[in-house]
N, C-alpha and C positions, 0 to 999 in steps of 0.2 A: 342397367349400365349407367354409370355416372358420365353424362355427356360432357360436362365441362372438364372432368378429369381426362377423359379420352382425348379430347381436343388438346389438352396440356401435353399429353404424351406424344401426340402427332407433331406438335410444335418442337418438342425436345428432340424427337427423331430427325426432323428437318435441320435443326441447329447442329446436332452432333454427328449426323450422317453415319450413325452405327447404333445397332439395336442395344448392345451392352452399355455403351457409354450414356445413351439416352435413358436407359433404365436406371443406371446409377444416379444420374443427375436428377431423376424423379424419385429416388429412394424406394424403387420397387425392383422386383426381380425381372429378368428378361422375359421369362414365360408369361408374367402377368401383363407386361407391356405389350407383348405380341397378341395376347388374347383380348386385350382392350382395343387394339386396333382392328382385329377381326370383327369384334362386336360393332365397331364404328362402321365398318364396311357393310355389315349385315343391316345396320340401321338405315344407311343411305342406299343400299343395294347397288353399290359400285365397288370396283377394286381401286383401293387408294394407294397401296404400297406395291411397288414392283419387287417381287421376291426372286432372289437367286440364292446361291450359297451364303451370300452377304447382302446387306442393304443395297438396292440398285436404284434408288430414287422413288419418286412419286409419279403416278399416272397423271394425265391431264385432268381427270376428275379429282384426283387426290390433290392437285395444286389448287383447285377451286375450293375443296374442303379446307385446305391449309389456310387459304386467305380468310375464310370465314372464322376459322379457329383463332387466327391471330387477332382479329377484330373482336371476338367474343372475350378473349383474355385481356386485351387492351381495355374494353369497356368494363370488365370486372375490376381491374386495377383502379380505374378512375372512380368507380362507385366506392370502392374501400376508401380512397383518398377523401372523397366528398363527405362520407360518413364520419370519418376521423377528424376532419378539419372543422374549424369554426369560422364565423364570418370574417374574422380578421387574420387568422393564422393558418396557412396551409401546412398540412402534415402528410409525410409519406416519402416514398423513395423517388429518386430521379436518376436515370441512367445517362451519363454523359460520356460520349466518345470523343477522342481527339487524336489527330495524327501525331506521331512521336514528336515532331519538331515543335508542335504547339502545346505539348504537355505542361510546360511551366505556367503558361497562361491559363490553361483549363484548371490547373490546380489552384491558382490564385482566384479564379472565378468561383469555383466550387466552395472555397474557404470563405469568401465574402458572402455568397449566397446563404450559406449555413449560418454565418454570424447574423445576417439580416433576418433569416427565418429558421430558428433553431428546430422547428418541427420537421424541416426537410432533411432527408438523409441522402446526399449525393453519393453515387458510385461513379468514379472516374476511370475509364478504361483507355489503354493506348491501343489504337487499331489503325490498320491501313486505310487509305482512301476508299478503296472498293468496299472494305468491311463497314466503314461508316455509312456509305450510301445504302448498302444492303440492309444494315441494322435499322436505319430509318424507314426504309421501304416496308420491312417486315414488322415494324413497331416494337423490335427488341431494344431499340435506343430512342430516348426521348429527344436528345439534343446532340449535335455533333459540331466540333470545331475543326475546320479543315479548309482545304483549297477550293474556294467557291467557283473558281474558273473551271473546274471540272464539270460543273452542272450543265454547261452548254455542250459538253461532249457526250453526255449521256441523256437518255430519255428519263429524267427523274421528276418526281412529283415533290420537289423540295422547295422550301422558301429559304432564303439567305438574309442574314443580318450582318453587314460588314463590321469587323472589329478592329483591324489593324492591317498595315502592309508590311510584308516580310521583307527585310533588307539582308544582305548577305556579307559575311566577314570571313577572312582568313584567320584562323586561330593558330598561333605558334607559341613556342616558349619565348619568353621575353629575354633579351640579352642581359638586362639588369632588372631586378625585381621592382615592380611598382611600390609606391609609397603606402597607398591605402587599398590596394587590390589590383585587379586586372586593368591594364592600360589600353586605351583606344589609341592606336597609332595612326600614322598617315595612311592615306588611300593607296591600294595596290591594284594593278590591273589583273584581270582574269588570265591574260597571256602570261604575265610574270608568275602568277600563282601556279600555272601549269607546269612550270619547270621544277616545282618542289615535290618532295615525296608526300603524298596525300593519303589520308585515311578517309574514305567516303562511304556513305550508306550503300547498301546492296542495290543492284539494278531494279529489283521489284518495287522499290520505294519511290513514290512520286517526287519526293525531294531530289532524288538522284537524277531523275529525268530533267528537272529544272537546272541542276548544276551541270549536267552533261551538255544540255542545250547552250548554256552560257559559254562553256569552253569551246564548243563548236562554232559559236558566233564569233568568238575571239580568234578563231583559226587554228586552235591547238587542242584537239580532243585528247583526253588524258587516260592513262591506264594507272589506277591507283596502286599505291604500295600495300595498302590494306583495305579491306571491306568489312562492314559490319551492318547488322540490322538493329543495333542498340545505339541510341543517341548518346547514352552515358559513356559508351566505349569510345565515341568520337573524342570527347574532351579528355578522358583518362589516358587514351593513347598519346595525345599531345603532351600531356603532363609527364608521362612515364617514359616516353621514347623520343625518337628523332623526327617523327612524322608531324605534318601539319594537317589541318582539316578545314573544311568549309562548313560554317554554321550560320543559321539564321539568327537574327537579333534576340529572339526569345530564349535560345539556348546560351548565347553569349551572356545574357543578363542573368542567367542561372548560375554562372561561374564567376561573377563579378568579384567575388571575394578572394579569388586565387591570385596572389601577387606574382606567381611564376609565369602567368600567361599574358599574352598580348593579342589583341584583335585589331585587324587592319580592314577597313571598309573596302569592298571590291568594286571596281569600276571598269568601264569599257569592255563589255556593255553594262549599262545600268539595269540590274534585274530587280524588279519589284513585283511581288506576288501578293494578291489580296487573300486575306484569311478572314473567315466569317463563321458565325454559328449558322447551322442549318437545321431545319425541323421539317416534319412532314407537312405537306401543304393542305391536306384535307382532314386528317385524323383529328379528332377532338382532343384538345389539350387538357392535361390534368391540372390541378391547382398548383402543384409544385412546378410544372412546366410554365404556366402562366407567370408565376413569380420570377422564374428564371429569365424569361423573355423580357420582362420589365427591367431586370438588372442589366441584361445584355444591351439594352438601348439607353441606359443611364449615362449621362454625360461624364460624371466623375469616374465611373468605371471604365468608360472608353479612354479617358486621359490616362488612367492608371495602366490599362493594356498597352497603349502605345508607348508609354514611358519605359516599359520593361521588354519591349519587342521590336521596335523599329530601328531608326537611325539613332543608336545609342551615343550619348555625348561623352566626351573624354572626362 
């Protein structure tokens, strides 16, 4: 039995929650995956996988084996990076996750990191807050950009590095096109925005919880005219139809070239949400992650992130 391969199959099964999909991800047949997992159970003399007609999860012993498997694969990836890197230039992959509303900043960060270190190959993924936290915990993500305020709500072993503060805008079609792009208009209250037809993110998104809480504080909970789990749809629905939307500054900044749109800062209440990079508190960092964390705390980068995400200027 190849222990490391069997551990990889176990991690894939945990990730995909399905024997067939895990086998496909590992480029093997489903019987080969099942046989490898049975061999792993024989090796440790425990039942690892709960078996029913379909995958039914891991046993408590299986969870312990899974945690060791994740650590082993993480250490293997670190060794590969260390052997491929030289003293001055890190090389290897870096998996970066971000909540959908922070994706424009995550993309800028990854591009700047790759330009600074051409040997690093970032993979940038759009994930929910819960998936970010789970990915960091099980070491399938190296770095995550999201809502650091959630860390106090969950028993997480994460470290946060503040990046910027999210401000919120009402996005609507402009009555007259802007001269050079999207226009930043006068402030509007959340109460006034509540009377407009709105396209909002779906209730399972953390950003929607923030928006709903602001409308509740303003005294007018809203029922949106449209819902979506796509941040791109928020902006496109405003451009193509008669709805408005609530967007954080990072997304408004991403559509600044659109002359047909107008963004109004929202007030009463003043909603400010901290966004930061999060990483595992105790897992050993790869050379690529070490380089990313240096950039994440670079003063020039932080000014760049704030300029494209916070209280945008007209």
